[in-house]
C-alpha positions in Angstrom: 1.3 -0.1 -20.1 -2.3 -1.3 -19.7 -1.1 -4.9 -19.8 1.6 -4.2 -17.2 -0.9 -2.4 -14.9 -3.3 -5.3 -15.3 -0.7 -7.7 -14.0 -0.1 -5.8 -10.8 -1.7 -7.1 -7.6 -0.9 -5.1 -4.5 -2.7 -6.0 -1.2 -2.9 -4.3 2.1 -2.3 -0.7 0.9 -4.0 1.7 -1.4 -2.2 2.4 -4.7 -2.8 4.6 -7.7 -2.9 1.5 -10.0 -6.7 1.4 -10.3 -6.7 5.1 -11.3 -4.2 4.5 -14.1 -6.1 1.4 -15.3 -9.2 3.6 -15.5 -7.3 6.4 -17.3 -5.8 4.1 -19.9 -9.2 2.5 -20.5 -10.8 5.9 -21.1 -11.7 6.4 -24.8 -11.0 10.1 -24.7 -7.6 9.5 -23.3 -6.8 6.8 -25.7 -7.9 8.9 -28.7 -6.0 11.9 -27.5 -9.1 14.0 -26.8 -7.9 15.6 -23.6 -6.4 18.9 -22.3 -5.2 20.2 -19.0 -8.7 20.2 -17.6 -9.5 16.6 -18.6 -9.0 15.1 -15.1 -10.9 17.9 -13.4 -13.9 17.2 -15.6 -13.7 13.5 -15.4 -13.3 13.4 -11.6 -16.1 15.8 -11.1 -18.3 13.6 -13.4 -17.4 10.5 -11.3 -18.2 12.3 -8.0 -17.0 10.3 -5.1 -17.1 6.9 -7.0 -13.9 5.0 -6.1 -11.7 3.4 -8.8 -11.8 0.1 -7.0 -14.1 -1.6 -4.5 -12.1 -3.5 -1.9 -13.9 -6.6 -0.7 -14.6 -6.7 3.0 -12.6 -10.0 3.3 -9.5 -8.3 1.9 -9.9 -5.5 4.4 -10.2 -8.0 7.2 -7.1 -9.9 6.2 -5.1 -6.6 6.1 -6.3 -5.6 9.5 -5.4 -9.1 10.9 -1.9 -8.9 9.3 -1.3 -5.5 10.8 -2.4 -6.7 14.2 -0.1 -9.8 14.1 2.8 -7.5 13.0 2.1 -5.1 15.9 1.8 -7.9 18.4 5.1 -9.4 17.3 6.8 -6.1 17.3 5.6 -5.3 20.8 6.7 -8.8 22.0 10.2 -8.2 20.6 10.4 -4.8 22.2 9.3 -6.2 25.6 11.9 -9.1 25.3 14.6 -6.6 24.5 13.7 -4.3 27.4 13.7 -7.4 29.7 17.2 -8.1 28.7 16.4 -11.4 26.9 18.8 -12.6 24.3 18.5 -10.9 20.9 20.2 -11.5 17.6 24.0 -11.3 17.2 23.5 -8.5 14.7 21.6 -6.4 17.3 24.1 -7.2 20.0 26.9 -6.1 17.8 25.2 -2.9 16.9 24.5 -2.1 20.6 28.1 -2.8 21.5 29.3 -0.6 18.7 27.1 2.2 19.9 28.6 2.0 23.3 32.1 2.7 22.0 
């Protein structure tokens, strides 16, 4: 499981993968020295320390990607509202909805 989690690389969104990497690397967890309060104690001990530090460059890339996607989506919506030609799939769906 630790190997599989180590192979994951997800960009642009936050995931729980860093938490589970940390958990599996914990000596107490690996040795079975835990109970139902284990996470409460460990998280309190860590304070607000994040499980992963995201480089500023990665955040910038994610913001730019979101901006490009939003710009493209807005352009498509404007073209559709203006009656410009859209895909055959979309035209067929619109015609089907009118029936």
